[in-house]
C-alpha positions in Angstrom: -17.7 -64.0 -33.1 -21.4 -63.2 -32.8 -23.5 -62.8 -36.0 -26.9 -61.6 -36.9 -28.9 -64.3 -38.7 -32.0 -63.7 -40.6 -35.0 -66.0 -41.0 -34.2 -69.7 -40.9 -36.6 -72.4 -42.0 -35.7 -76.0 -41.2 -37.9 -78.6 -42.8 -36.3 -81.7 -41.3 -33.1 -83.0 -39.7 -32.1 -86.6 -39.8 -31.8 -88.7 -36.6 -28.0 -88.2 -36.5 -28.0 -84.7 -38.0 -26.7 -81.5 -36.4 -28.2 -78.0 -36.8 -26.2 -75.1 -35.5 -26.5 -71.4 -35.7 -23.9 -69.3 -33.8 -20.7 -70.0 -32.0 -19.8 -73.6 -31.3 -17.0 -75.2 -29.4 -17.3 -78.8 -30.5 -19.8 -80.8 -32.6 -19.4 -84.6 -32.4 -21.4 -87.4 -34.0 -23.6 -89.6 -31.8 -24.0 -92.4 -34.3 -21.9 -94.4 -36.8 -22.8 -96.4 -39.9 -21.1 -98.6 -42.5 -22.4 -98.6 -46.1 -21.8 -101.2 -48.7 -22.8 -100.4 -52.3 -22.0 -101.5 -55.8 -20.3 -99.6 -58.5 -22.2 -96.5 -59.6 -24.6 -96.6 -56.7 -24.2 -93.0 -55.6 -23.9 -91.3 -59.0 -26.3 -88.4 -59.3 -27.0 -85.9 -62.1 -28.9 -85.4 -65.3 -28.5 -87.9 -68.2 -26.1 -90.3 -66.4 -24.8 -93.2 -68.4 -22.9 -95.7 -66.3 -21.7 -99.0 -67.7 -20.6 -101.6 -65.1 -19.7 -105.0 -66.4 -19.8 -107.8 -63.8 -19.9 -105.5 -60.7 -19.6 -107.1 -57.3 -19.4 -105.7 -53.8 -17.2 -107.4 -51.2 -19.1 -107.1 -47.9 -16.7 -109.3 -45.9 -15.1 -107.3 -43.0 -12.7 -109.3 -40.9 -12.4 -106.5 -38.3 -14.8 -107.1 -35.4 -14.8 -103.4 -34.4 -14.4 -100.4 -36.6 -13.8 -96.8 -35.5 -16.5 -95.9 -33.0 -17.8 -93.0 -31.1 -17.0 -94.2 -27.6 -15.8 -91.0 -26.1 -18.6 -88.7 -27.4 -20.9 -87.4 -24.8 
């Protein structure tokens, strides 16, 4: 359904980001990533208090291929 959009200001879009205004049939990613991080790595906010005793991150992945984006055009 068409819409009227006012002023739009885009400062930046990441290399795998998508910016869309209006009707869209399909939006598909063109990149994939795997992230390993320790306990409390992605906590955000004011006055955070995180206590992690003996934290370790297992980065061993016995799969040779994870879910990919093979059929994305």
